[in-house]
C-alpha positions as CSV (number, residue, x, y, z in Angstrom):
1,X,141.6,82.0,102.4
2,X,139.5,80.3,100.3
3,X,141.2,76.9,99.0
4,X,139.9,77.8,95.7
5,X,141.4,81.5,96.1
6,X,144.0,80.2,97.0
7,X,144.3,77.8,93.9
8,X,143.8,81.0,91.8
9,X,146.1,83.0,93.0
10,X,149.1,81.2,94.0
11,X,151.8,81.0,91.5
12,X,149.7,82.8,89.3
13,X,152.3,84.9,87.9
14,X,154.7,81.5,87.1
15,X,152.0,80.1,85.2
16,X,150.9,82.5,83.0
17,X,154.8,82.4,82.0
18,X,155.0,79.1,81.5
19,X,151.5,78.4,79.4
20,X,151.4,81.7,77.5
21,X,148.3,82.8,76.3
22,X,146.8,79.0,77.0
23,X,147.7,79.8,80.8
24,X,144.6,80.5,82.6
25,X,143.0,77.3,83.3
26,X,146.3,76.4,84.8
27,X,146.9,79.5,86.7
28,X,147.4,77.7,90.3
29,X,149.0,74.8,91.6
30,X,147.5,72.3,94.4
31,X,149.2,73.3,97.9
32,X,151.0,70.1,99.6
33,X,148.2,69.8,102.3
34,X,145.3,69.0,99.8
35,X,147.5,66.9,97.5
36,X,144.5,63.9,99.1
37,X,142.2,66.0,98.7
38,X,138.8,64.6,96.4
39,X,139.1,66.3,92.7
40,X,136.4,67.0,90.2
41,X,138.6,67.9,87.5
42,X,142.2,67.5,86.7
43,X,144.4,69.4,84.4
44,X,148.0,68.4,83.8
45,X,150.1,70.1,81.0
46,X,153.9,69.3,79.7
47,X,154.2,65.7,79.2
48,X,153.7,62.7,77.0
49,X,150.5,61.7,76.9
50,X,150.9,58.2,78.6
51,X,153.1,60.0,81.6
52,X,150.3,62.5,81.8
53,X,147.7,59.7,82.3
54,X,148.9,58.0,84.5
55,X,150.0,61.1,86.9
56,X,146.8,62.7,86.7
57,X,144.4,59.7,87.2
58,X,146.0,59.6,90.5
59,X,144.3,62.5,91.9
60,X,140.8,60.7,91.2
61,X,141.6,58.0,92.6
62,X,143.4,56.1,90.2
63,X,142.1,53.6,87.3
64,X,140.6,51.4,90.2
65,X,138.3,54.1,90.8
66,X,136.4,53.7,88.0
67,X,137.4,49.9,86.5
68,X,136.7,46.8,88.6
69,X,138.2,43.5,88.2
70,X,135.7,41.4,85.8
71,X,134.3,44.3,84.4
72,X,133.9,45.0,80.1
73,X,135.2,48.4,79.6
74,X,134.5,50.4,76.1
75,X,136.8,53.1,75.6
76,X,135.8,55.9,73.1
77,X,138.8,58.0,71.3
78,X,137.8,59.8,68.3
79,X,139.2,57.8,65.2
80,X,136.8,59.5,62.7
81,X,139.4,60.8,60.0
82,X,141.7,59.0,57.8
83,X,144.9,61.4,58.9
84,X,148.3,60.6,60.8
85,X,148.5,61.5,64.4
86,X,150.5,64.3,63.5
87,X,147.6,66.2,61.9
88,X,145.3,66.3,65.5
89,X,141.9,65.2,63.7
90,X,142.0,62.0,66.4
91,X,142.7,60.8,69.5
92,X,146.3,60.5,70.3
93,X,147.1,57.0,70.0
94,X,149.6,57.0,73.1
95,X,146.9,58.2,75.1
96,X,144.6,55.4,73.9
97,X,146.9,52.9,74.8
98,X,148.0,53.8,77.9
99,X,144.4,53.9,79.1
100,X,143.4,50.4,77.8
101,X,146.8,49.1,80.0
102,X,145.5,50.9,83.1
103,X,142.3,49.2,82.3
104,X,144.1,46.0,82.4
105,X,146.2,46.2,84.6
106,X,143.4,46.5,86.9
107,X,141.8,43.6,85.9
108,X,139.8,44.3,83.2
109,X,137.7,40.9,81.4
110,X,137.7,43.1,77.9
111,X,138.5,46.4,76.6
112,X,136.6,47.4,73.3
113,X,137.7,50.3,70.9
114,X,135.7,52.0,68.2
115,X,134.1,54.8,66.6
116,X,131.8,55.2,63.8
117,X,134.1,57.2,61.7
118,X,133.7,59.6,58.9
119,X,136.3,58.4,56.8
120,X,136.7,54.8,55.8
121,X,136.6,52.9,58.8
122,X,139.5,50.7,57.9
123,X,141.8,53.6,57.1
124,X,141.2,55.6,59.7
125,X,141.8,52.8,62.1
126,X,144.5,52.0,60.3
127,X,146.3,55.6,59.5
128,X,145.2,56.9,63.1
129,X,148.1,54.8,64.7
130,X,144.9,53.4,66.6
131,X,144.5,50.6,65.5
132,X,147.8,48.9,66.5
133,X,148.0,50.2,69.7
134,X,144.6,49.0,70.8
135,X,146.1,45.4,69.7
136,X,149.5,46.1,71.6
137,X,147.5,46.8,74.8
138,X,145.6,44.1,74.6
139,X,142.4,45.4,74.1
140,X,140.4,45.0,71.0
141,X,139.3,47.1,68.1
142,X,136.0,47.1,67.0
143,X,134.0,48.3,63.8
144,X,130.9,51.0,63.8
145,X,130.6,50.9,60.2
146,X,127.5,48.5,60.1
147,X,123.8,49.0,61.3
148,X,123.0,46.1,62.7
149,X,125.6,47.0,65.5
150,X,123.6,49.5,66.5
151,X,120.0,49.5,68.8
152,X,117.4,52.0,69.2
153,X,117.2,54.1,72.2
154,X,114.8,56.0,73.2
155,X,116.2,59.4,75.1
156,X,113.4,60.5,77.5
157,X,114.8,63.9,77.9
158,X,115.1,64.8,74.8
159,X,113.8,68.2,73.1
160,X,115.0,67.5,69.4
161,X,116.2,64.2,69.5
162,X,114.1,61.7,70.8
163,X,115.9,58.4,70.1
164,X,118.8,56.8,68.2
165,X,120.7,53.9,67.6
166,X,123.3,53.3,69.8
167,X,126.4,50.9,69.3
168,X,125.5,47.9,71.2
169,X,128.9,47.6,73.0
170,X,128.0,50.5,74.9
171,X,125.0,49.3,76.1
172,X,126.6,46.1,77.2
173,X,129.5,48.5,79.0
174,X,130.0,47.7,82.7
175,X,132.3,51.0,82.3
176,X,132.5,54.0,79.6
177,X,135.9,55.5,78.7
178,X,134.9,58.4,76.6
179,X,138.5,59.8,75.3
180,X,137.7,63.2,72.6
181,X,140.5,65.1,70.8
182,X,140.4,68.9,71.7
183,X,139.5,71.0,68.6
184,X,137.9,73.4,66.2
185,X,134.8,72.3,64.6
186,X,133.2,74.3,61.8
187,X,129.6,73.5,63.2
188,X,130.1,73.3,67.0
189,X,133.0,75.5,67.4
190,X,134.7,73.4,69.1
191,X,134.4,69.5,69.9
192,X,135.5,67.7,73.4
193,X,133.6,65.3,75.2
194,X,129.7,65.5,74.3
195,X,130.4,66.2,70.6
196,X,132.3,63.1,70.7
197,X,129.1,61.1,71.6
198,X,127.8,61.4,68.1
199,X,130.9,58.6,67.3
200,X,128.8,56.0,69.2
201,X,125.2,56.5,67.4
202,X,124.7,55.4,64.1
203,X,122.7,58.0,62.2
204,X,124.4,61.5,62.9
205,X,122.7,63.3,59.9
206,X,119.9,63.7,61.8
207,X,122.1,66.0,64.3
208,X,123.3,68.2,61.5
209,X,120.5,68.5,59.7
210,X,118.1,69.6,63.0
211,X,119.2,72.2,65.7
212,X,123.1,70.1,66.0
213,X,123.8,72.0,69.5
214,X,120.5,70.8,70.9
215,X,121.2,67.4,69.2
216,X,124.3,67.2,71.1
217,X,123.1,67.6,74.3
218,X,119.7,66.1,73.7
219,X,122.1,62.4,73.4
220,X,124.7,64.2,76.5
221,X,120.8,63.3,78.6
222,X,120.9,59.9,77.9
223,X,121.1,57.6,80.9
224,X,124.1,55.5,79.4
225,X,126.4,58.6,80.5
226,X,130.4,57.9,79.9
227,X,132.5,56.5,83.6
228,X,135.2,58.8,83.0
229,X,136.2,61.5,80.8
230,X,139.8,62.0,79.3
231,X,140.5,65.0,76.8
232,X,143.4,64.7,74.7
233,X,144.7,68.3,74.2
234,X,148.1,67.0,73.4
235,X,148.2,68.4,69.9
236,X,145.2,70.8,69.3
237,X,143.8,71.7,65.8
238,X,143.2,75.4,66.1
239,X,141.6,75.7,63.0
240,X,139.8,74.2,59.7
241,X,138.6,71.4,61.6
242,X,137.0,68.8,62.1
243,X,139.3,67.1,59.4
244,X,141.5,69.9,59.3
245,X,144.1,70.8,56.2
246,X,147.5,70.2,57.1
247,X,149.8,70.2,59.9
248,X,149.9,73.8,59.8
249,X,146.3,73.7,62.0
250,X,148.2,72.1,64.5
251,X,149.6,73.8,68.0
252,X,151.4,71.4,70.5
253,X,149.7,72.0,73.8
254,X,150.8,68.8,75.8
255,X,147.4,69.1,78.3
256,X,145.1,66.8,79.2
257,X,141.8,67.0,81.1
258,X,140.1,64.4,83.1
259,X,136.3,64.5,84.5
260,X,133.5,62.3,85.4
261,X,131.4,65.6,84.4
262,X,131.3,66.0,80.2
263,X,129.9,69.8,80.7
264,X,133.0,70.7,83.1
265,X,135.0,68.8,80.5
266,X,133.8,70.8,77.8
267,X,134.3,74.4,79.3
268,X,137.6,73.7,80.8
269,X,138.5,72.8,76.8
270,X,137.3,76.1,75.5
271,X,138.8,77.8,78.1
272,X,142.2,76.2,77.2
273,X,141.7,77.3,74.3
274,X,140.9,81.3,75.3
275,X,137.2,80.4,74.1
276,X,133.9,81.8,76.0
277,X,131.7,78.9,76.8
278,X,129.0,81.3,77.2
279,X,129.1,81.6,73.1
280,X,129.1,77.6,72.2
281,X,125.1,77.0,72.2
282,X,125.5,73.3,73.4
283,X,127.2,74.6,76.7
284,X,124.4,76.5,77.5
285,X,121.9,73.7,76.6
286,X,123.8,71.5,78.7
287,X,123.6,73.7,82.2
288,X,120.1,74.3,81.7
289,X,119.3,70.6,81.1
290,X,121.6,70.1,84.0
291,X,124.0,67.6,82.2
292,X,127.0,68.7,84.0
293,X,128.5,71.7,85.6
294,X,129.0,74.7,83.5
295,X,130.5,77.0,86.7
296,X,133.9,75.5,87.2
297,X,134.7,77.7,90.1
298,X,131.9,75.1,92.1
299,X,134.7,72.4,91.5
300,X,138.0,71.3,93.2
301,X,140.4,71.4,90.6
302,X,144.0,70.0,90.5
303,X,146.3,72.0,88.1
304,X,149.6,69.8,87.6
305,X,152.7,71.3,85.6
306,X,155.0,68.5,84.7
């Protein structure tokens, strides 16, 4: 039996019962003999955000595979909304804190965190809980609310989005870690890794007015791509996204998806919510532009249940 067939069939019944209707992405487990294999994507479920990250990153070689001593790191969570962590509009602060701590432990010289927020930036940073954990972990929280922070770039592969203004920290960083929260989105259907990059540019209004799905992919084609993508699916906003209305919109899934491939991460996130990636335009566009891997069957996936 081929290894991927084994992963797809082993423990299928147990996983489906454990995860209910969200079980399909995790319907398998890795065999002991392949524990040291090179994985393309890790899906982990059942723990707290920091615990899941600590365990999952090991199967990608540890944070040291991405962050070297003396490097400058930018961590880009979603901090776009003035809501509490329980509302799941922003990335879970416990996950952001642990990523920063691991980067510093790996020898990072500086770890910066920022977002170009939708609500008032000071309120978003504070009420999301992210400002506090960044400071507690030894990182530096940086504003993204002033145009002077952004530099002009050309997007040579873009079909609609040909240029943008990109936050200077992204341009200057050695390592770029993209940490979106998985959630429903009224315009894009879902927001995961590629959509989260709207928070690194200055003018997002153009995107919304000029084929949002194509603009998402056009920017994702830019050469300065995330070094690592860590998808927060601990609390997931299932409806009324991207801001949400109340905690009634949220389900507790206690999951993370980690990979270097943005398209694979987005497909995995959509499948986790029982969505059909083929019906999401930006996935099809990204696949046609070869931004990443749409077919998860081609990947070596580590599935972990805590």
